[in-house]
Each structure stands twice: as structure tokens, then as C-alpha cells.
C-alpha positions as CSV (number, residue, x, y, z in Angstrom):
1,M,0.0,0.0,0.0
2,R,2.8,2.4,0.8
3,G,4.6,1.7,-2.3
4,W,1.5,2.5,-4.4
5,V,0.8,5.7,-2.6
6,N,4.4,6.9,-2.7
7,Y,4.6,6.1,-6.4
8,F,1.5,8.0,-7.2
9,K,1.8,10.8,-4.6
10,V,2.7,13.4,-7.3
11,A,-0.3,12.6,-9.3
12,T,-3.9,13.3,-8.5
13,G,-5.1,9.7,-8.0
14,Y,-7.2,10.4,-5.0
15,E,-10.4,9.1,-6.5
16,K,-8.8,5.9,-7.4
17,F,-7.6,5.5,-3.9
18,K,-11.1,6.0,-2.5
19,Y,-12.3,3.1,-4.7
20,L,-9.4,0.9,-3.8
21,D,-9.7,1.6,-0.2
22,S,-13.4,0.5,-0.2
23,W,-12.5,-2.7,-2.0
24,I,-9.6,-3.4,0.5
25,R,-12.1,-2.9,3.4
26,C,-14.5,-5.4,1.9
27,R,-11.6,-7.9,1.4
28,L,-10.6,-7.5,5.0
29,R,-14.1,-7.9,6.2
30,Y,-14.3,-11.1,4.0
31,C,-11.1,-12.4,5.7
32,I,-12.6,-11.7,9.1
33,W,-15.9,-13.5,8.1
34,K,-14.0,-16.5,6.8
35,G,-12.0,-16.7,10.1
36,W,-15.1,-17.1,12.1
37,K,-15.9,-20.3,10.1
38,K,-19.0,-21.6,11.8
39,A,-22.4,-20.0,12.6
40,N,-22.0,-20.2,16.5
41,R,-18.6,-18.4,16.3
42,R,-20.2,-15.8,14.0
43,Y,-23.0,-15.4,16.5
44,R,-20.5,-14.9,19.4
45,A,-18.5,-12.5,17.4
46,F,-21.6,-10.3,16.4
47,R,-22.6,-10.3,20.1
48,Q,-19.2,-9.1,21.1
49,L,-19.4,-6.4,18.4
50,G,-22.6,-5.1,20.0
51,L,-25.4,-6.6,18.0
52,D,-28.7,-7.7,19.8
53,H,-29.6,-11.4,19.9
54,V,-32.1,-11.4,17.0
55,K,-29.9,-9.6,14.6
56,A,-26.8,-11.6,15.6
57,K,-28.7,-14.8,15.1
58,Q,-30.1,-13.7,11.8
59,F,-26.8,-12.5,10.4
60,S,-24.7,-15.5,11.6
61,N,-27.1,-17.9,9.9
62,S,-27.2,-16.0,6.7
63,R,-27.1,-18.2,3.4
64,L,-25.4,-15.4,1.5
65,G,-21.8,-16.0,0.3
66,G,-18.9,-14.6,2.1
67,W,-18.1,-11.8,-0.4
68,R,-21.7,-10.7,-0.4
69,I,-21.8,-10.6,3.4
70,A,-18.5,-8.7,3.6
71,C,-19.7,-5.9,1.3
72,S,-23.1,-5.6,2.8
73,P,-24.2,-3.3,5.7
74,I,-24.2,-6.4,8.0
75,M,-20.3,-6.3,8.3
76,G,-20.1,-2.6,7.5
77,T,-22.0,-1.7,10.6
78,T,-20.3,-4.1,12.9
79,V,-16.6,-4.2,11.6
80,T,-16.3,-0.4,11.0
81,E,-13.4,1.6,9.8
82,E,-12.5,2.5,13.3
83,K,-12.3,-1.2,14.4
84,L,-10.1,-1.9,11.3
85,K,-7.8,0.9,12.3
86,L,-7.5,-0.7,15.8
87,R,-6.3,-3.8,14.0
88,G,-3.6,-2.0,12.2
89,Y,-5.2,-1.0,8.8
90,E,-4.2,2.5,7.6
91,S,-6.5,3.6,4.8
92,F,-5.1,4.7,1.4
93,R,-6.8,8.1,1.7
94,D,-5.2,8.8,5.2
95,Y,-1.7,7.8,4.1
96,Y,-2.1,9.7,0.8
97,H,-3.0,12.9,2.7
98,K,0.0,12.4,5.1
99,V,2.5,11.8,2.2
100,H,1.0,14.5,-0.1
101,S,1.1,17.2,2.6
102,K,4.8,16.5,3.2
103,L,5.3,16.9,-0.6
104,I,3.7,20.3,-0.6
105,V,5.5,21.6,2.5
106,T,8.9,20.7,1.1
């Protein structure tokens, strides 16, 4: 990620980074969803993330595919950008602004 941003920091590729950032977040949510593996683990994870019993049961037993779940509001409202940042994910947009502002100052 840092290599891409540093390579394109002179250009104005901000819109592409926004799209790429959303795709990466979906991919990370997909990996989290696949890590939960079974419905009872998904239920416990949703409860820990703050969902009520009914919604956690409904979402954990969903028959939708992993990618569809990851890009849906189900995971978007529970595994938020803030929680991804806590896990170490730095968005393309944030890093681009940090690198681009240094380029303008110097």
C-alpha cells in the first residue's frame, strides 16, 4: 500500500484510492468473516461487536456468500473503519494525505 501511494503521490489519483480503499475494506471484512468459520462463532463475534440477539442470530445464519456478506451493511456496521484501524489498517486516503502534505510543504 505504501509503495503505491508513494509512487502516485505526485499525481492526483485520490479518487482511485477511494475506490481501492473501499475494496480493500471489503476484502478485510471477508477475511474476518471466513475466520469465524461456523455459525455459532459468528454469532458470538456479532454479540461481542454489539449486535442484539435477534440480529446476531439472523446474520450469523445467513445463507449469502462470504463476499456478499462482507460488502453488505451487515459487516459494514459491525466491523467499522475504526475497528479496522485498531487492528492496524491504515487507509489509502489517510496515508495519501499524510504523504501528499509532506510533498507540498517541502
